[in-house]
C-alpha positions in Angstrom: 0.0 0.0 0.4 1.1 3.6 -0.2 -0.2 7.3 -0.1 2.1 10.2 -1.7 1.2 12.8 1.5 2.5 15.9 -1.2 5.6 17.1 -0.1 7.9 14.7 -0.8 6.6 13.0 1.6 4.6 9.4 1.8 3.6 6.8 3.7 4.1 2.7 2.2 3.8 -0.6 3.5 5.3 -3.6 1.5 5.5 -7.2 2.1 5.3 -5.8 6.1 8.3 -3.3 5.7 6.6 0.0 6.5 8.9 3.0 4.9 8.3 7.0 5.2 9.3 10.2 3.9 11.6 10.4 0.8 12.5 6.8 -0.2 8.8 6.1 0.2 7.7 8.7 -1.7 10.3 8.0 -4.6 9.0 4.6 -3.8 5.4 6.3 -5.1 6.6 7.9 -8.5 9.0 5.0 -9.3 5.5 2.3 -9.6 3.6 5.4 -10.8 6.0 5.5 -13.5 6.2 1.8 -13.8 3.2 2.0 -14.9 2.4 4.3 -17.4 1.1 3.2 -20.8 4.3 4.0 -23.4 7.7 3.8 -23.5 7.3 7.6 -24.7 5.3 9.2 -21.8 7.2 7.6 -19.2 10.4 9.7 -20.0 9.0 13.0 -20.1 7.3 12.1 -17.4 10.3 10.8 -15.6 12.6 13.8 -16.9 9.8 16.2 -15.5 10.3 15.3 -12.1 13.8 14.8 -12.1 14.0 18.0 -13.7 11.4 19.4 -10.6 13.1 17.8 -8.0 16.0 21.2 -7.0 13.8 23.3 -7.7 10.5 24.8 -5.9 7.4 24.9 -6.6 7.1 27.7 -8.9 3.9 30.5 -7.5 2.3 33.2 -8.7 -0.1 35.3 -7.1 -2.1 38.3 -8.9 -2.5 40.8 -6.6 -5.8 42.3 -8.1 -7.2 45.9 -6.4 -10.8 45.5 -5.1 -11.1 48.2 -9.0 -10.4 46.2 -11.6 -12.5 43.4 -9.6 -15.6 46.4 -10.5 -14.1 47.2 -13.3 -13.9 43.1 -14.8 -17.7 42.8 -13.3 -19.0 45.7 -15.2 -17.1 45.5 -18.7 -18.7 41.4 -18.1 -22.7 42.5 -17.6 -22.0 44.9 -20.3 -21.0 42.4 -22.7 -24.2 40.5 -22.1 -27.2 39.5 -24.0 -30.1 42.0 -23.5 -32.0 39.9 -22.2 -30.2 37.9 -20.3 -29.1 40.2 -18.4 -32.8 42.0 -18.0 -33.1 37.6 -16.7 -29.8 38.5 -14.6 -31.1 41.5 -12.9 -34.8 40.3 -12.4 -32.6 37.2 -10.1 -30.6 39.7 -8.1 
């Protein structure tokens, strides 16, 4: 039994042997790659994962202000067809 916990951690019980941490995570990744259907896909996933090991994940945060959100909502409302706009106003 294998379970990935995240952040390069996992737990595993293989033939009564308990593993945890990076070793279990690496085993889980290996089994996952082995079950992929084609060699090219296995190679693609393995290379992608190997390249991501030494680097942190890319996290992007968009800083939207309240004014930008309101402006986008009003533009969206203006772009709706007339009948849909009237129905939407009736519902709210």
